[in-house]
C-alpha positions in Angstrom: -0.2 -39.1 22.4 0.1 -38.6 18.6 -2.6 -36.0 18.6 -0.7 -34.0 21.4 2.5 -34.3 19.4 0.9 -33.2 16.2 -0.8 -30.2 17.9 2.4 -29.2 19.6 4.4 -29.5 16.4 1.7 -27.5 14.5 1.7 -24.8 17.1 5.5 -24.6 17.2 5.7 -24.4 13.4 3.0 -21.7 13.4 4.9 -19.6 15.9 8.1 -20.0 14.0 6.4 -18.8 10.8 4.8 -15.8 12.6 8.1 -14.9 14.2 9.9 -15.1 10.8 7.2 -12.8 9.1 7.4 -10.3 12.0 11.2 -10.1 11.8 11.2 -9.8 8.1 8.6 -7.0 7.9 10.0 -5.3 11.1 13.4 -4.9 9.5 12.0 -3.3 6.4 10.9 -0.1 8.1 8.5 0.4 5.2 11.1 2.3 3.3 10.7 2.2 -0.5 13.5 2.6 -2.9 12.7 5.4 -5.4 12.2 4.1 -8.9 14.0 6.1 -11.6 15.0 5.6 -15.2 18.6 6.6 -14.1 19.7 4.2 -11.5 22.7 6.3 -10.5 20.5 9.3 -9.4 17.4 9.0 -7.2 14.4 11.3 -7.5 15.4 13.1 -4.3 18.8 13.8 -5.7 17.6 14.9 -9.2 18.0 18.7 -9.7 14.9 20.7 -10.5 15.6 24.1 -12.2 13.3 26.8 -10.9 12.4 29.4 -13.5 10.3 32.6 -13.4 8.2 34.5 -11.0 4.5 34.4 -10.5 1.6 32.9 -8.5 1.0 29.9 -10.8 3.4 27.0 -10.5 3.7 23.9 -12.8 6.1 21.1 -13.6 7.8 21.0 -16.9 10.3 18.6 -18.3 12.5 18.4 -21.4 13.7 15.0 -22.8 16.4 15.2 -25.6 17.0 12.6 -28.3 19.4 10.7 -26.0 16.8 10.4 -23.4 18.4 12.9 -21.0 15.7 14.8 -19.0 15.8 18.2 -17.4 13.1 19.0 -14.9 11.8 22.5 -14.3 9.5 24.2 -11.9 7.9 27.1 -13.7 6.5 30.1 -11.9 4.4 32.5 -14.0 1.3 34.7 -14.1 0.5 33.6 -17.7 -2.4 31.3 -18.3 -1.2 29.5 -21.3 1.7 27.0 -21.1 3.3 28.1 -24.4 3.2 31.8 -23.4 4.9 31.0 -20.0 7.6 28.9 -21.7 8.2 31.5 -24.4 8.5 34.3 -21.9 11.2 32.3 -20.1 13.0 31.5 -23.3 12.4 27.8 -23.0 10.7 27.3 -26.3 11.1 28.8 -29.7 9.3 28.1 -33.0 7.4 29.4 -36.0 3.8 30.5 -36.1 1.6 28.9 -38.7 -2.0 28.6 -39.5 -2.1 25.6 -37.1 -0.4 27.5 -34.3 3.1 27.5 -32.9 5.4 24.9 -34.4 8.0 24.3 -31.7 11.5 23.8 -33.1 13.8 24.5 -30.2 13.2 23.6 -26.5 15.7 24.5 -23.7 18.3 25.4 -26.3 18.0 22.1 -28.2 16.8 22.0 -31.8 14.8 19.2 -33.4 14.8 19.5 -37.1 12.5 17.1 -39.1 14.2 18.2 -42.3 17.6 17.1 -41.1 17.0 13.9 -39.0 13.3 13.4 -39.0 13.0 14.5 -35.3 10.4 16.8 -33.8 9.3 18.0 -30.4 6.2 16.2 -29.1 4.2 18.0 -26.4 2.8 16.0 -23.5 0.3 16.7 -20.7 0.5 14.5 -17.6 2.5 11.9 -19.6 0.0 11.7 -22.4 0.4 13.1 -25.9 -1.3 16.4 -25.8 -4.6 16.9 -27.7 -4.0 20.6 -28.1 -1.0 22.7 -29.0 1.3 24.3 -26.4 0.1 27.8 -27.5 -3.5 26.9 -26.7 -3.1 24.7 -23.6 -4.3 26.4 -20.4 -2.2 25.9 -17.3 -4.1 23.8 -14.8 -3.1 23.2 -11.1 -1.5 19.9 -10.6 -0.8 19.1 -14.2 2.7 18.5 -15.6 3.8 19.4 -19.1 6.7 18.0 -21.1 8.4 18.2 -24.5 10.2 15.1 -25.9 12.3 14.7 -29.1 10.6 12.0 -31.1 11.2 10.5 -34.5 
């Protein structure tokens, strides 16, 4: 009699556990909450500024010294990131023997002589190994400038 009771109790608890798991996952609907650095704005609500015309498209973002980010979709026929951004008036700087030294991005100046800040160039979230004026535009890659100290 004890064996039958233990089996019945075990079966009943297993069914209760399976039902609880099914109800919990069934209510979820597999919806994920977007993860953003700004909790008040979801990724789907974030505005992307479209600039330029051309057959090549790439993502570009600008992060100022306060951490505010502006996202762009760049359309161009240029093959170099810096040329596309200069053509659209998004970057300005001085030419040197080392290439373009970017001082202003999206109208925001970073001045090392004043506050030790500078514009850092990123490709796919990693610090770029080449300058913006020599980086070729590649399908699917994203580019960014961030003020750093």
